[in-house]
PDB file of N, H, CA, C and O in Angstrom:
ATOM      1  N   MET A   1    -194.074   8.475   9.439  1.00  0.00           N
ATOM      2  CA  MET A   1    -194.988   9.595   9.377  1.00  0.00           C
ATOM      3  C   MET A   1    -194.345  10.865   9.919  1.00  0.00           C
ATOM      4  O   MET A   1    -194.622  11.957   9.422  1.00  0.00           O
ATOM      5  N   ILE A   2    -193.492  10.739  10.927  1.00  0.00           N
ATOM      6  H   ILE A   2    -193.266   9.852  11.331  1.00  0.00           H
ATOM      7  CA  ILE A   2    -192.830  11.892  11.513  1.00  0.00           C
ATOM      8  C   ILE A   2    -192.047  12.668  10.458  1.00  0.00           C
ATOM      9  O   ILE A   2    -191.954  13.894  10.531  1.00  0.00           O
ATOM     10  N   ASP A   3    -191.484  11.962   9.476  1.00  0.00           N
ATOM     11  H   ASP A   3    -191.560  10.966   9.417  1.00  0.00           H
ATOM     12  CA  ASP A   3    -190.663  12.609   8.461  1.00  0.00           C
ATOM     13  C   ASP A   3    -191.466  13.526   7.541  1.00  0.00           C
ATOM     14  O   ASP A   3    -190.896  14.447   6.957  1.00  0.00           O
ATOM     15  N   ILE A   4    -192.760  13.303   7.396  1.00  0.00           N
ATOM     16  H   ILE A   4    -193.224  12.554   7.871  1.00  0.00           H
ATOM     17  CA  ILE A   4    -193.537  14.137   6.492  1.00  0.00           C
ATOM     18  C   ILE A   4    -194.149  15.363   7.178  1.00  0.00           C
ATOM     19  O   ILE A   4    -194.674  16.249   6.503  1.00  0.00           O
ATOM     20  N   ILE A   5    -194.086  15.421   8.498  1.00  0.00           N
ATOM     21  H   ILE A   5    -193.660  14.702   9.047  1.00  0.00           H
ATOM     22  CA  ILE A   5    -194.689  16.546   9.208  1.00  0.00           C
ATOM     23  C   ILE A   5    -194.066  17.878   8.798  1.00  0.00           C
ATOM     24  O   ILE A   5    -194.814  18.819   8.534  1.00  0.00           O
ATOM     25  N   PRO A   6    -192.734  18.014   8.729  1.00  0.00           N
ATOM     26  CA  PRO A   6    -192.190  19.308   8.288  1.00  0.00           C
ATOM     27  C   PRO A   6    -192.664  19.712   6.896  1.00  0.00           C
ATOM     28  O   PRO A   6    -192.989  20.876   6.662  1.00  0.00           O
ATOM     29  N   GLN A   7    -192.703  18.762   5.982  1.00  0.00           N
ATOM     30  H   GLN A   7    -192.439  17.817   6.172  1.00  0.00           H
ATOM     31  CA  GLN A   7    -193.169  19.056   4.623  1.00  0.00           C
ATOM     32  C   GLN A   7    -194.639  19.441   4.621  1.00  0.00           C
ATOM     33  O   GLN A   7    -195.045  20.357   3.906  1.00  0.00           O
ATOM     34  N   LEU A   8    -195.423  18.753   5.408  1.00  0.00           N
ATOM     35  H   LEU A   8    -195.094  18.009   5.989  1.00  0.00           H
ATOM     36  CA  LEU A   8    -196.844  19.038   5.505  1.00  0.00           C
ATOM     37  C   LEU A   8    -197.075  20.433   6.078  1.00  0.00           C
ATOM     38  O   LEU A   8    -197.936  21.169   5.595  1.00  0.00           O
ATOM     39  N   CYS A   9    -196.315  20.796   7.098  1.00  0.00           N
ATOM     40  H   CYS A   9    -195.616  20.199   7.491  1.00  0.00           H
ATOM     41  CA  CYS A   9    -196.447  22.123   7.695  1.00  0.00           C
ATOM     42  C   CYS A   9    -196.104  23.222   6.701  1.00  0.00           C
ATOM     43  O   CYS A   9    -196.802  24.233   6.622  1.00  0.00           O
ATOM     44  N   VAL A  10    -195.045  23.028   5.951  1.00  0.00           N
ATOM     45  H   VAL A  10    -194.479  22.206   6.015  1.00  0.00           H
ATOM     46  CA  VAL A  10    -194.657  24.011   4.937  1.00  0.00           C
ATOM     47  C   VAL A  10    -195.746  24.121   3.871  1.00  0.00           C
ATOM     48  O   VAL A  10    -196.047  25.216   3.398  1.00  0.00           O
ATOM     49  N   SER A  11    -196.327  23.005   3.502  1.00  0.00           N
ATOM     50  H   SER A  11    -196.083  22.114   3.886  1.00  0.00           H
ATOM     51  CA  SER A  11    -197.416  23.014   2.519  1.00  0.00           C
ATOM     52  C   SER A  11    -198.637  23.762   3.057  1.00  0.00           C
ATOM     53  O   SER A  11    -199.259  24.544   2.337  1.00  0.00           O
ATOM     54  N   ILE A  12    -198.976  23.520   4.318  1.00  0.00           N
ATOM     55  H   ILE A  12    -198.471  22.885   4.903  1.00  0.00           H
ATOM     56  CA  ILE A  12    -200.117  24.220   4.933  1.00  0.00           C
ATOM     57  C   ILE A  12    -199.865  25.722   4.926  1.00  0.00           C
ATOM     58  O   ILE A  12    -200.749  26.502   4.573  1.00  0.00           O
ATOM     59  N   VAL A  13    -198.677  26.120   5.311  1.00  0.00           N
ATOM     60  H   VAL A  13    -197.959  25.486   5.597  1.00  0.00           H
ATOM     61  CA  VAL A  13    -198.344  27.546   5.370  1.00  0.00           C
ATOM     62  C   VAL A  13    -198.378  28.171   3.985  1.00  0.00           C
ATOM     63  O   VAL A  13    -198.896  29.276   3.820  1.00  0.00           O
ATOM     64  N   SER A  14    -197.837  27.488   2.992  1.00  0.00           N
ATOM     65  H   SER A  14    -197.415  26.591   3.125  1.00  0.00           H
ATOM     66  CA  SER A  14    -197.771  28.063   1.648  1.00  0.00           C
ATOM     67  C   SER A  14    -199.144  28.216   0.998  1.00  0.00           C
ATOM     68  O   SER A  14    -199.306  28.999   0.061  1.00  0.00           O
ATOM     69  N   LYS A  15    -200.107  27.490   1.479  1.00  0.00           N
ATOM     70  H   LYS A  15    -199.976  26.855   2.240  1.00  0.00           H
ATOM     71  CA  LYS A  15    -201.459  27.581   0.920  1.00  0.00           C
ATOM     72  C   LYS A  15    -202.416  28.340   1.847  1.00  0.00           C
ATOM     73  O   LYS A  15    -203.632  28.159   1.786  1.00  0.00           O
ATOM     74  N   HIS A  16    -201.842  29.196   2.708  1.00  0.00           N
ATOM     75  H   HIS A  16    -200.854  29.343   2.757  1.00  0.00           H
ATOM     76  CA  HIS A  16    -202.619  30.028   3.639  1.00  0.00           C
ATOM     77  C   HIS A  16    -203.468  29.191   4.587  1.00  0.00           C
ATOM     78  O   HIS A  16    -204.571  29.588   4.965  1.00  0.00           O
ATOM     79  N   GLY A  17    -202.950  28.042   4.964  1.00  0.00           N
ATOM     80  H   GLY A  17    -202.055  27.719   4.657  1.00  0.00           H
ATOM     81  CA  GLY A  17    -203.676  27.151   5.852  1.00  0.00           C
ATOM     82  C   GLY A  17    -203.782  27.653   7.277  1.00  0.00           C
ATOM     83  O   GLY A  17    -204.745  27.336   7.975  1.00  0.00           O
ATOM     84  N   VAL A  18    -202.805  28.432   7.720  1.00  0.00           N
ATOM     85  H   VAL A  18    -202.022  28.690   7.153  1.00  0.00           H
ATOM     86  CA  VAL A  18    -202.872  28.968   9.085  1.00  0.00           C
ATOM     87  C   VAL A  18    -204.076  29.887   9.210  1.00  0.00           C
ATOM     88  O   VAL A  18    -204.820  29.824  10.189  1.00  0.00           O
ATOM     89  N   GLU A  19    -204.262  30.739   8.213  1.00  0.00           N
ATOM     90  H   GLU A  19    -203.658  30.790   7.417  1.00  0.00           H
ATOM     91  CA  GLU A  19    -205.416  31.638   8.225  1.00  0.00           C
ATOM     92  C   GLU A  19    -206.725  30.851   8.206  1.00  0.00           C
ATOM     93  O   GLU A  19    -207.684  31.219   8.884  1.00  0.00           O
ATOM     94  N   ALA A  20    -206.761  29.776   7.433  1.00  0.00           N
ATOM     95  H   ALA A  20    -205.981  29.477   6.882  1.00  0.00           H
ATOM     96  CA  ALA A  20    -207.964  28.943   7.355  1.00  0.00           C
ATOM     97  C   ALA A  20    -208.232  28.252   8.692  1.00  0.00           C
ATOM     98  O   ALA A  20    -209.379  28.145   9.127  1.00  0.00           O
ATOM     99  N   LEU A  21    -207.166  27.787   9.335  1.00  0.00           N
ATOM    100  H   LEU A  21    -206.234  27.874   8.982  1.00  0.00           H
ATOM    101  CA  LEU A  21    -207.329  27.159  10.648  1.00  0.00           C
ATOM    102  C   LEU A  21    -207.831  28.172  11.674  1.00  0.00           C
ATOM    103  O   LEU A  21    -208.692  27.857  12.496  1.00  0.00           O
ATOM    104  N   CYS A  22    -207.295  29.375  11.623  1.00  0.00           N
ATOM    105  H   CYS A  22    -206.595  29.631  10.955  1.00  0.00           H
ATOM    106  CA  CYS A  22    -207.740  30.419  12.560  1.00  0.00           C
ATOM    107  C   CYS A  22    -209.201  30.776  12.322  1.00  0.00           C
ATOM    108  O   CYS A  22    -209.935  31.063  13.268  1.00  0.00           O
ATOM    109  N   GLU A  23    -209.614  30.759  11.094  1.00  0.00           N
ATOM    110  H   GLU A  23    -209.018  30.526  10.326  1.00  0.00           H
ATOM    111  CA  GLU A  23    -211.021  31.024  10.777  1.00  0.00           C
ATOM    112  C   GLU A  23    -211.906  29.934  11.384  1.00  0.00           C
ATOM    113  O   GLU A  23    -213.012  30.207  11.851  1.00  0.00           O
ATOM    114  N   ARG A  24    -211.415  28.718  11.371  1.00  0.00           N
ATOM    115  H   ARG A  24    -210.517  28.496  10.991  1.00  0.00           H
ATOM    116  CA  ARG A  24    -212.159  27.590  11.933  1.00  0.00           C
ATOM    117  C   ARG A  24    -212.324  27.722  13.449  1.00  0.00           C
ATOM    118  O   ARG A  24    -213.275  27.190  14.021  1.00  0.00           O
ATOM    119  N   LEU A  25    -211.402  28.426  14.092  1.00  0.00           N
ATOM    120  H   LEU A  25    -210.629  28.858  13.627  1.00  0.00           H
ATOM    121  CA  LEU A  25    -211.483  28.623  15.540  1.00  0.00           C
ATOM    122  C   LEU A  25    -212.692  29.466  15.947  1.00  0.00           C
ATOM    123  O   LEU A  25    -213.079  29.476  17.116  1.00  0.00           O
ATOM    124  N   LYS A  26    -213.275  30.156  15.005  1.00  0.00           N
ATOM    125  H   LYS A  26    -212.961  30.147  14.055  1.00  0.00           H
ATOM    126  CA  LYS A  26    -214.452  30.980  15.306  1.00  0.00           C
ATOM    127  C   LYS A  26    -215.699  30.138  15.523  1.00  0.00           C
ATOM    128  O   LYS A  26    -216.700  30.643  16.031  1.00  0.00           O
ATOM    129  N   ASP A  27    -215.658  28.862  15.147  1.00  0.00           N
ATOM    130  H   ASP A  27    -214.845  28.452  14.734  1.00  0.00           H
ATOM    131  CA  ASP A  27    -216.792  27.955  15.316  1.00  0.00           C
ATOM    132  C   ASP A  27    -216.742  27.371  16.728  1.00  0.00           C
ATOM    133  O   ASP A  27    -216.237  26.268  16.935  1.00  0.00           O
ATOM    134  N   VAL A  28    -217.268  28.116  17.686  1.00  0.00           N
ATOM    135  H   VAL A  28    -217.679  29.012  17.517  1.00  0.00           H
ATOM    136  CA  VAL A  28    -217.189  27.726  19.085  1.00  0.00           C
ATOM    137  C   VAL A  28    -218.176  26.612  19.418  1.00  0.00           C
ATOM    138  O   VAL A  28    -218.148  26.089  20.533  1.00  0.00           O
ATOM    139  N   GLU A  29    -219.028  26.243  18.506  1.00  0.00           N
ATOM    140  H   GLU A  29    -219.051  26.668  17.601  1.00  0.00           H
ATOM    141  CA  GLU A  29    -220.014  25.200  18.758  1.00  0.00           C
ATOM    142  C   GLU A  29    -219.374  23.830  18.963  1.00  0.00           C
ATOM    143  O   GLU A  29    -219.924  22.994  19.680  1.00  0.00           O
ATOM    144  N   SER A  30    -218.240  23.594  18.353  1.00  0.00           N
ATOM    145  H   SER A  30    -217.793  24.273  17.770  1.00  0.00           H
ATOM    146  CA  SER A  30    -217.624  22.280  18.417  1.00  0.00           C
ATOM    147  C   SER A  30    -216.267  22.349  19.110  1.00  0.00           C
ATOM    148  O   SER A  30    -215.274  22.745  18.500  1.00  0.00           O
ATOM    149  N   ILE A  31    -216.228  21.969  20.364  1.00  0.00           N
ATOM    150  H   ILE A  31    -217.035  21.646  20.859  1.00  0.00           H
ATOM    151  CA  ILE A  31    -214.985  21.992  21.123  1.00  0.00           C
ATOM    152  C   ILE A  31    -213.988  20.970  20.574  1.00  0.00           C
ATOM    153  O   ILE A  31    -212.777  21.181  20.653  1.00  0.00           O
ATOM    154  N   GLU A  32    -214.488  19.870  20.023  1.00  0.00           N
ATOM    155  H   GLU A  32    -215.472  19.699  19.959  1.00  0.00           H
ATOM    156  CA  GLU A  32    -213.600  18.861  19.435  1.00  0.00           C
ATOM    157  C   GLU A  32    -212.879  19.425  18.213  1.00  0.00           C
ATOM    158  O   GLU A  32    -211.687  19.185  18.024  1.00  0.00           O
ATOM    159  N   ALA A  33    -213.607  20.177  17.383  1.00  0.00           N
ATOM    160  H   ALA A  33    -214.576  20.372  17.536  1.00  0.00           H
ATOM    161  CA  ALA A  33    -212.987  20.781  16.205  1.00  0.00           C
ATOM    162  C   ALA A  33    -211.943  21.809  16.628  1.00  0.00           C
ATOM    163  O   ALA A  33    -210.869  21.894  16.032  1.00  0.00           O
ATOM    164  N   ILE A  34    -212.261  22.582  17.650  1.00  0.00           N
ATOM    165  H   ILE A  34    -213.134  22.513  18.134  1.00  0.00           H
ATOM    166  CA  ILE A  34    -211.317  23.587  18.145  1.00  0.00           C
ATOM    167  C   ILE A  34    -210.054  22.915  18.668  1.00  0.00           C
ATOM    168  O   ILE A  34    -208.948  23.382  18.397  1.00  0.00           O
ATOM    169  N   GLU A  35    -210.203  21.835  19.407  1.00  0.00           N
ATOM    170  H   GLU A  35    -211.102  21.455  19.627  1.00  0.00           H
ATOM    171  CA  GLU A  35    -209.033  21.121  19.926  1.00  0.00           C
ATOM    172  C   GLU A  35    -208.181  20.570  18.787  1.00  0.00           C
ATOM    173  O   GLU A  35    -206.953  20.579  18.875  1.00  0.00           O
ATOM    174  N   SER A  36    -208.812  20.096  17.729  1.00  0.00           N
ATOM    175  H   SER A  36    -209.809  20.089  17.657  1.00  0.00           H
ATOM    176  CA  SER A  36    -208.066  19.590  16.572  1.00  0.00           C
ATOM    177  C   SER A  36    -207.303  20.708  15.879  1.00  0.00           C
ATOM    178  O   SER A  36    -206.158  20.525  15.467  1.00  0.00           O
ATOM    179  N   VAL A  37    -207.937  21.858  15.751  1.00  0.00           N
ATOM    180  H   VAL A  37    -208.868  22.006  16.085  1.00  0.00           H
ATOM    181  CA  VAL A  37    -207.276  23.008  15.124  1.00  0.00           C
ATOM    182  C   VAL A  37    -206.096  23.459  15.981  1.00  0.00           C
ATOM    183  O   VAL A  37    -205.038  23.796  15.449  1.00  0.00           O
ATOM    184  N   ILE A  38    -206.267  23.468  17.286  1.00  0.00           N
ATOM    185  H   ILE A  38    -207.127  23.194  17.718  1.00  0.00           H
ATOM    186  CA  ILE A  38    -205.170  23.851  18.182  1.00  0.00           C
ATOM    187  C   ILE A  38    -203.995  22.893  18.027  1.00  0.00           C
ATOM    188  O   ILE A  38    -202.843  23.326  17.998  1.00  0.00           O
ATOM    189  N   LYS A  39    -204.273  21.603  17.929  1.00  0.00           N
ATOM    190  H   LYS A  39    -205.209  21.251  17.953  1.00  0.00           H
ATOM    191  CA  LYS A  39    -203.203  20.618  17.722  1.00  0.00           C
ATOM    192  C   LYS A  39    -202.489  20.862  16.391  1.00  0.00           C
ATOM    193  O   LYS A  39    -201.264  20.773  16.308  1.00  0.00           O
ATOM    194  N   ALA A  40    -203.270  21.169  15.352  1.00  0.00           N
ATOM    195  H   ALA A  40    -204.265  21.241  15.419  1.00  0.00           H
ATOM    196  CA  ALA A  40    -202.671  21.433  14.040  1.00  0.00           C
ATOM    197  C   ALA A  40    -201.792  22.687  14.097  1.00  0.00           C
ATOM    198  O   ALA A  40    -200.680  22.692  13.569  1.00  0.00           O
ATOM    199  N   LEU A  41    -202.289  23.740  14.734  1.00  0.00           N
ATOM    200  H   LEU A  41    -203.192  23.735  15.163  1.00  0.00           H
ATOM    201  CA  LEU A  41    -201.499  24.965  14.861  1.00  0.00           C
ATOM    202  C   LEU A  41    -200.238  24.724  15.686  1.00  0.00           C
ATOM    203  O   LEU A  41    -199.193  25.319  15.421  1.00  0.00           O
ATOM    204  N   ASP A  42    -200.338  23.861  16.674  1.00  0.00           N
ATOM    205  H   ASP A  42    -201.187  23.378  16.889  1.00  0.00           H
ATOM    206  CA  ASP A  42    -199.172  23.516  17.479  1.00  0.00           C
ATOM    207  C   ASP A  42    -198.101  22.861  16.622  1.00  0.00           C
ATOM    208  O   ASP A  42    -196.927  23.216  16.719  1.00  0.00           O
ATOM    209  N   LYS A  43    -198.493  21.914  15.788  1.00  0.00           N
ATOM    210  H   LYS A  43    -199.447  21.626  15.709  1.00  0.00           H
ATOM    211  CA  LYS A  43    -197.528  21.236  14.906  1.00  0.00           C
ATOM    212  C   LYS A  43    -196.904  22.220  13.927  1.00  0.00           C
ATOM    213  O   LYS A  43    -195.696  22.186  13.691  1.00  0.00           O
ATOM    214  N   VAL A  44    -197.732  23.101  13.353  1.00  0.00           N
ATOM    215  H   VAL A  44    -198.713  23.128  13.545  1.00  0.00           H
ATOM    216  CA  VAL A  44    -197.208  24.093  12.419  1.00  0.00           C
ATOM    217  C   VAL A  44    -196.237  25.022  13.144  1.00  0.00           C
ATOM    218  O   VAL A  44    -195.196  25.386  12.598  1.00  0.00           O
ATOM    219  N   SER A  45    -196.578  25.405  14.372  1.00  0.00           N
ATOM    220  H   SER A  45    -197.424  25.110  14.816  1.00  0.00           H
ATOM    221  CA  SER A  45    -195.714  26.332  15.109  1.00  0.00           C
ATOM    222  C   SER A  45    -194.356  25.718  15.438  1.00  0.00           C
ATOM    223  O   SER A  45    -193.373  26.442  15.594  1.00  0.00           O
ATOM    224  N   GLU A  46    -194.293  24.407  15.543  1.00  0.00           N
ATOM    225  H   GLU A  46    -195.092  23.819  15.416  1.00  0.00           H
ATOM    226  CA  GLU A  46    -193.008  23.746  15.789  1.00  0.00           C
ATOM    227  C   GLU A  46    -192.093  23.844  14.578  1.00  0.00           C
ATOM    228  O   GLU A  46    -190.874  23.934  14.725  1.00  0.00           O
ATOM    229  N   GLU A  47    -192.670  23.826  13.391  1.00  0.00           N
ATOM    230  H   GLU A  47    -193.661  23.752  13.272  1.00  0.00           H
ATOM    231  CA  GLU A  47    -191.875  23.837  12.158  1.00  0.00           C
ATOM    232  C   GLU A  47    -191.722  25.240  11.569  1.00  0.00           C
ATOM    233  O   GLU A  47    -190.650  25.593  11.077  1.00  0.00           O
ATOM    234  N   VAL A  48    -192.788  26.037  11.618  1.00  0.00           N
ATOM    235  H   VAL A  48    -193.659  25.750  12.018  1.00  0.00           H
ATOM    236  CA  VAL A  48    -192.792  27.366  10.995  1.00  0.00           C
ATOM    237  C   VAL A  48    -193.473  28.355  11.949  1.00  0.00           C
ATOM    238  O   VAL A  48    -194.570  28.835  11.662  1.00  0.00           O
ATOM    239  N   PRO A  49    -192.832  28.657  13.074  1.00  0.00           N
ATOM    240  CA  PRO A  49    -193.490  29.478  14.092  1.00  0.00           C
ATOM    241  C   PRO A  49    -193.913  30.862  13.609  1.00  0.00           C
ATOM    242  O   PRO A  49    -194.957  31.369  14.020  1.00  0.00           O
ATOM    243  N   GLN A  50    -193.120  31.469  12.753  1.00  0.00           N
ATOM    244  H   GLN A  50    -192.272  31.057  12.420  1.00  0.00           H
ATOM    245  CA  GLN A  50    -193.455  32.807  12.281  1.00  0.00           C
ATOM    246  C   GLN A  50    -194.753  32.818  11.476  1.00  0.00           C
ATOM    247  O   GLN A  50    -195.433  33.843  11.422  1.00  0.00           O
ATOM    248  N   ALA A  51    -195.102  31.710  10.857  1.00  0.00           N
ATOM    249  H   ALA A  51    -194.549  30.878  10.901  1.00  0.00           H
ATOM    250  CA  ALA A  51    -196.345  31.634  10.077  1.00  0.00           C
ATOM    251  C   ALA A  51    -197.566  31.722  10.995  1.00  0.00           C
ATOM    252  O   ALA A  51    -198.580  32.312  10.625  1.00  0.00           O
ATOM    253  N   VAL A  52    -197.470  31.141  12.180  1.00  0.00           N
ATOM    254  H   VAL A  52    -196.646  30.661  12.481  1.00  0.00           H
ATOM    255  CA  VAL A  52    -198.588  31.185  13.129  1.00  0.00           C
ATOM    256  C   VAL A  52    -198.757  32.614  13.651  1.00  0.00           C
ATOM    257  O   VAL A  52    -199.879  33.096  13.806  1.00  0.00           O
ATOM    258  N   VAL A  53    -197.652  33.276  13.918  1.00  0.00           N
ATOM    259  H   VAL A  53    -196.740  32.885  13.792  1.00  0.00           H
ATOM    260  CA  VAL A  53    -197.722  34.662  14.387  1.00  0.00           C
ATOM    261  C   VAL A  53    -198.276  35.555  13.290  1.00  0.00           C
ATOM    262  O   VAL A  53    -199.185  36.347  13.535  1.00  0.00           O
ATOM    263  N   MET A  54    -197.737  35.437  12.083  1.00  0.00           N
ATOM    264  H   MET A  54    -196.998  34.794  11.884  1.00  0.00           H
ATOM    265  CA  MET A  54    -198.179  36.279  10.966  1.00  0.00           C
ATOM    266  C   MET A  54    -199.609  35.966  10.546  1.00  0.00           C
ATOM    267  O   MET A  54    -200.311  36.848  10.049  1.00  0.00           O
ATOM    268  N   GLY A  55    -200.051  34.733  10.736  1.00  0.00           N
ATOM    269  H   GLY A  55    -199.481  34.017  11.140  1.00  0.00           H
ATOM    270  CA  GLY A  55    -201.403  34.333  10.372  1.00  0.00           C
ATOM    271  C   GLY A  55    -202.430  34.621  11.456  1.00  0.00           C
ATOM    272  O   GLY A  55    -203.570  34.163  11.378  1.00  0.00           O
ATOM    273  N   ARG A  56    -202.023  35.382  12.469  1.00  0.00           N
ATOM    274  H   ARG A  56    -201.097  35.753  12.532  1.00  0.00           H
ATOM    275  CA  ARG A  56    -202.883  35.777  13.586  1.00  0.00           C
ATOM    276  C   ARG A  56    -203.322  34.590  14.437  1.00  0.00           C
ATOM    277  O   ARG A  56    -204.398  34.608  15.034  1.00  0.00           O
ATOM    278  N   GLY A  57    -202.492  33.571  14.488  1.00  0.00           N
ATOM    279  H   GLY A  57    -201.617  33.556  14.003  1.00  0.00           H
ATOM    280  CA  GLY A  57    -202.814  32.394  15.279  1.00  0.00           C
ATOM    281  C   GLY A  57    -202.854  32.664  16.765  1.00  0.00           C
ATOM    282  O   GLY A  57    -203.741  32.175  17.465  1.00  0.00           O
ATOM    283  N   LEU A  58    -201.894  33.446  17.258  1.00  0.00           N
ATOM    284  H   LEU A  58    -201.173  33.843  16.689  1.00  0.00           H
ATOM    285  CA  LEU A  58    -201.878  33.749  18.693  1.00  0.00           C
ATOM    286  C   LEU A  58    -203.094  34.576  19.087  1.00  0.00           C
ATOM    287  O   LEU A  58    -203.693  34.365  20.141  1.00  0.00           O
ATOM    288  N   GLU A  59    -203.443  35.510  18.231  1.00  0.00           N
ATOM    289  H   GLU A  59    -202.957  35.682  17.374  1.00  0.00           H
ATOM    290  CA  GLU A  59    -204.628  36.337  18.497  1.00  0.00           C
ATOM    291  C   GLU A  59    -205.884  35.476  18.549  1.00  0.00           C
ATOM    292  O   GLU A  59    -206.719  35.642  19.439  1.00  0.00           O
ATOM    293  N   SER A  60    -206.016  34.571  17.612  1.00  0.00           N
ATOM    294  H   SER A  60    -205.339  34.436  16.889  1.00  0.00           H
ATOM    295  CA  SER A  60    -207.188  33.702  17.559  1.00  0.00           C
ATOM    296  C   SER A  60    -207.254  32.780  18.764  1.00  0.00           C
ATOM    297  O   SER A  60    -208.322  32.577  19.342  1.00  0.00           O
ATOM    298  N   LEU A  61    -206.110  32.222  19.143  1.00  0.00           N
ATOM    299  H   LEU A  61    -205.242  32.387  18.674  1.00  0.00           H
ATOM    300  CA  LEU A  61    -206.068  31.314  20.289  1.00  0.00           C
ATOM    301  C   LEU A  61    -206.357  32.036  21.606  1.00  0.00           C
ATOM    302  O   LEU A  61    -207.007  31.479  22.491  1.00  0.00           O
ATOM    303  N   SER A  62    -205.885  33.252  21.731  1.00  0.00           N
ATOM    304  H   SER A  62    -205.357  33.704  21.012  1.00  0.00           H
ATOM    305  CA  SER A  62    -206.082  33.976  22.986  1.00  0.00           C
ATOM    306  C   SER A  62    -207.552  34.248  23.271  1.00  0.00           C
ATOM    307  O   SER A  62    -207.942  34.394  24.429  1.00  0.00           O
ATOM    308  N   LYS A  63    -208.362  34.316  22.237  1.00  0.00           N
ATOM    309  H   LYS A  63    -208.045  34.197  21.296  1.00  0.00           H
ATOM    310  CA  LYS A  63    -209.795  34.557  22.415  1.00  0.00           C
ATOM    311  C   LYS A  63    -210.526  33.328  22.948  1.00  0.00           C
ATOM    312  O   LYS A  63    -211.665  33.427  23.404  1.00  0.00           O
ATOM    313  N   LEU A  64    -209.875  32.181  22.890  1.00  0.00           N
ATOM    314  H   LEU A  64    -208.950  32.100  22.519  1.00  0.00           H
ATOM    315  CA  LEU A  64    -210.518  30.934  23.299  1.00  0.00           C
ATOM    316  C   LEU A  64    -210.047  30.404  24.643  1.00  0.00           C
ATOM    317  O   LEU A  64    -210.584  29.407  25.124  1.00  0.00           O
ATOM    318  N   LEU A  65    -209.087  31.023  25.248  1.00  0.00           N
ATOM    319  H   LEU A  65    -208.651  31.834  24.857  1.00  0.00           H
ATOM    320  CA  LEU A  65    -208.509  30.488  26.476  1.00  0.00           C
ATOM    321  C   LEU A  65    -209.526  30.265  27.576  1.00  0.00           C
ATOM    322  O   LEU A  65    -209.413  29.299  28.331  1.00  0.00           O
ATOM    323  N   GLU A  66    -210.503  31.125  27.682  1.00  0.00           N
ATOM    324  H   GLU A  66    -210.595  31.910  27.069  1.00  0.00           H
ATOM    325  CA  GLU A  66    -211.471  31.012  28.764  1.00  0.00           C
ATOM    326  C   GLU A  66    -212.289  29.719  28.702  1.00  0.00           C
ATOM    327  O   GLU A  66    -212.880  29.318  29.705  1.00  0.00           O
ATOM    328  N   PHE A  67    -212.331  29.068  27.551  1.00  0.00           N
ATOM    329  H   PHE A  67    -211.851  29.393  26.736  1.00  0.00           H
ATOM    330  CA  PHE A  67    -213.107  27.836  27.397  1.00  0.00           C
ATOM    331  C   PHE A  67    -212.385  26.609  27.934  1.00  0.00           C
ATOM    332  O   PHE A  67    -212.989  25.545  28.070  1.00  0.00           O
ATOM    333  N   PHE A  68    -211.104  26.748  28.239  1.00  0.00           N
ATOM    334  H   PHE A  68    -210.614  27.613  28.129  1.00  0.00           H
ATOM    335  CA  PHE A  68    -210.298  25.611  28.656  1.00  0.00           C
ATOM    336  C   PHE A  68    -209.887  25.737  30.112  1.00  0.00           C
ATOM    337  O   PHE A  68    -209.744  26.841  30.636  1.00  0.00           O
ATOM    338  N   GLU A  69    -209.698  24.592  30.761  1.00  0.00           N
ATOM    339  H   GLU A  69    -209.814  23.695  30.336  1.00  0.00           H
ATOM    340  CA  GLU A  69    -209.198  24.572  32.122  1.00  0.00           C
ATOM    341  C   GLU A  69    -207.745  25.038  32.132  1.00  0.00           C
ATOM    342  O   GLU A  69    -207.067  25.005  31.104  1.00  0.00           O
ATOM    343  N   PHE A  70    -207.276  25.469  33.294  1.00  0.00           N
ATOM    344  H   PHE A  70    -207.826  25.496  34.129  1.00  0.00           H
ATOM    345  CA  PHE A  70    -205.946  26.072  33.397  1.00  0.00           C
ATOM    346  C   PHE A  70    -204.819  25.200  32.839  1.00  0.00           C
ATOM    347  O   PHE A  70    -203.984  25.719  32.098  1.00  0.00           O
ATOM    348  N   PRO A  71    -204.753  23.907  33.155  1.00  0.00           N
ATOM    349  CA  PRO A  71    -203.648  23.103  32.591  1.00  0.00           C
ATOM    350  C   PRO A  71    -203.635  23.117  31.064  1.00  0.00           C
ATOM    351  O   PRO A  71    -202.565  23.130  30.454  1.00  0.00           O
ATOM    352  N   LYS A  72    -204.796  23.114  30.452  1.00  0.00           N
ATOM    353  H   LYS A  72    -205.665  23.104  30.946  1.00  0.00           H
ATOM    354  CA  LYS A  72    -204.881  23.163  28.989  1.00  0.00           C
ATOM    355  C   LYS A  72    -204.461  24.540  28.480  1.00  0.00           C
ATOM    356  O   LYS A  72    -203.834  24.645  27.425  1.00  0.00           O
ATOM    357  N   GLN A  73    -204.800  25.594  29.219  1.00  0.00           N
ATOM    358  H   GLN A  73    -205.309  25.509  30.075  1.00  0.00           H
ATOM    359  CA  GLN A  73    -204.387  26.943  28.848  1.00  0.00           C
ATOM    360  C   GLN A  73    -202.875  27.048  28.809  1.00  0.00           C
ATOM    361  O   GLN A  73    -202.306  27.668  27.910  1.00  0.00           O
ATOM    362  N   VAL A  74    -202.238  26.442  29.783  1.00  0.00           N
ATOM    363  H   VAL A  74    -202.700  25.939  30.512  1.00  0.00           H
ATOM    364  CA  VAL A  74    -200.774  26.458  29.846  1.00  0.00           C
ATOM    365  C   VAL A  74    -200.180  25.748  28.632  1.00  0.00           C
ATOM    366  O   VAL A  74    -199.183  26.200  28.069  1.00  0.00           O
ATOM    367  N   LEU A  75    -200.791  24.640  28.233  1.00  0.00           N
ATOM    368  H   LEU A  75    -201.601  24.273  28.691  1.00  0.00           H
ATOM    369  CA  LEU A  75    -200.296  23.907  27.057  1.00  0.00           C
ATOM    370  C   LEU A  75    -200.482  24.714  25.777  1.00  0.00           C
ATOM    371  O   LEU A  75    -199.645  24.652  24.876  1.00  0.00           O
ATOM    372  N   ILE A  76    -201.574  25.470  25.694  1.00  0.00           N
ATOM    373  H   ILE A  76    -202.254  25.521  26.426  1.00  0.00           H
ATOM    374  CA  ILE A  76    -201.834  26.254  24.490  1.00  0.00           C
ATOM    375  C   ILE A  76    -200.802  27.358  24.355  1.00  0.00           C
ATOM    376  O   ILE A  76    -200.283  27.606  23.267  1.00  0.00           O
ATOM    377  N   PHE A  77    -200.504  28.024  25.477  1.00  0.00           N
ATOM    378  H   PHE A  77    -200.926  27.823  26.361  1.00  0.00           H
ATOM    379  CA  PHE A  77    -199.533  29.106  25.430  1.00  0.00           C
ATOM    380  C   PHE A  77    -198.288  28.710  26.168  1.00  0.00           C
ATOM    381  O   PHE A  77    -197.341  29.493  26.244  1.00  0.00           O
TER     382      PHE A  77
END
């Protein structure tokens, strides 16, 4: 499964998936969904970091930091 992660990340980026994930971060009602989106953005950032920056991922994540405890904040950024 590890071998398909780079391909999957490139596919997500090419189909504007970063923007879609960032849009999902606006749904503050579900902390579980937000955590899943953060994990997905983390994986994408490992393979295609510029896509997360260009897709406003850092901006979207920074608006949510206050909802997480400090150790989790450190992991996000």
